[in-house]
C-alpha positions as CSV (number, residue, x, y, z in Angstrom):
1,M,-15.2,-2.1,-10.5
2,N,-19.1,-3.0,-11.2
3,V,-21.6,-5.1,-9.6
4,R,-20.8,-8.1,-11.8
5,E,-17.0,-8.3,-11.0
6,L,-17.9,-7.6,-7.2
7,I,-20.6,-10.5,-7.0
8,E,-17.8,-12.8,-8.7
9,L,-15.0,-12.1,-6.2
10,L,-17.6,-12.4,-3.3
11,R,-18.9,-15.6,-4.8
12,D,-15.3,-17.1,-5.1
13,W,-14.4,-16.1,-1.3
14,P,-13.5,-19.3,0.6
15,D,-15.1,-18.3,3.7
16,Q,-18.7,-17.5,2.9
17,E,-19.7,-16.9,6.4
18,A,-17.2,-14.2,6.8
19,T,-18.8,-10.5,7.7
20,V,-18.0,-8.2,5.2
21,V,-16.2,-4.8,6.3
22,I,-15.1,-1.8,4.3
23,G,-12.1,0.1,5.2
24,E,-12.8,3.2,7.3
25,G,-10.3,5.3,5.3
26,M,-8.4,7.1,7.9
27,R,-7.2,4.3,10.1
28,L,-5.6,1.0,9.0
29,D,-7.0,-1.0,12.0
30,Q,-10.8,0.0,11.9
31,W,-13.5,-1.1,9.3
32,L,-17.1,-0.4,8.8
33,L,-19.5,-3.3,9.0
34,V,-21.6,-3.8,5.8
35,T,-25.5,-3.8,6.5
36,G,-26.7,-2.8,3.0
37,I,-26.7,-1.3,-0.5
38,V,-28.0,1.8,-1.7
39,G,-28.4,3.0,-5.7
40,R,-26.9,6.2,-6.2
41,R,-26.2,8.6,-9.4
42,I,-22.4,9.1,-9.4
43,A,-19.5,10.7,-11.5
44,V,-15.7,10.0,-11.1
45,D,-13.7,13.1,-9.8
46,P,-11.6,14.3,-12.7
47,G,-8.9,15.1,-10.2
48,N,-9.0,11.9,-8.3
49,P,-10.1,8.5,-10.0
50,D,-10.5,7.0,-6.3
51,I,-13.4,9.7,-5.4
52,A,-16.9,9.5,-6.7
53,L,-19.3,12.6,-6.6
54,P,-22.8,13.0,-7.3
55,G,-23.5,12.9,-11.1
56,A,-25.4,10.8,-13.6
57,E,-23.9,7.1,-13.8
58,A,-25.0,4.2,-11.9
59,G,-23.5,3.7,-8.8
60,L,-24.0,1.2,-5.8
61,E,-23.1,2.5,-2.5
62,I,-22.1,-0.4,0.1
63,V,-23.4,0.8,3.7
């Protein structure tokens, strides 16, 4: 997903006052509250396309 696609999904969300959370990863019933964004340089892990590692491509971390 790129920034434009994320913005489109968020713009279309019916409850614009909803708090944004990110899945914690280890538990299905616990989430992290989003407080901002940070630019990163990333590379997709060749062994797992769901993982990003330090690299040269532009990335955006939601924190």
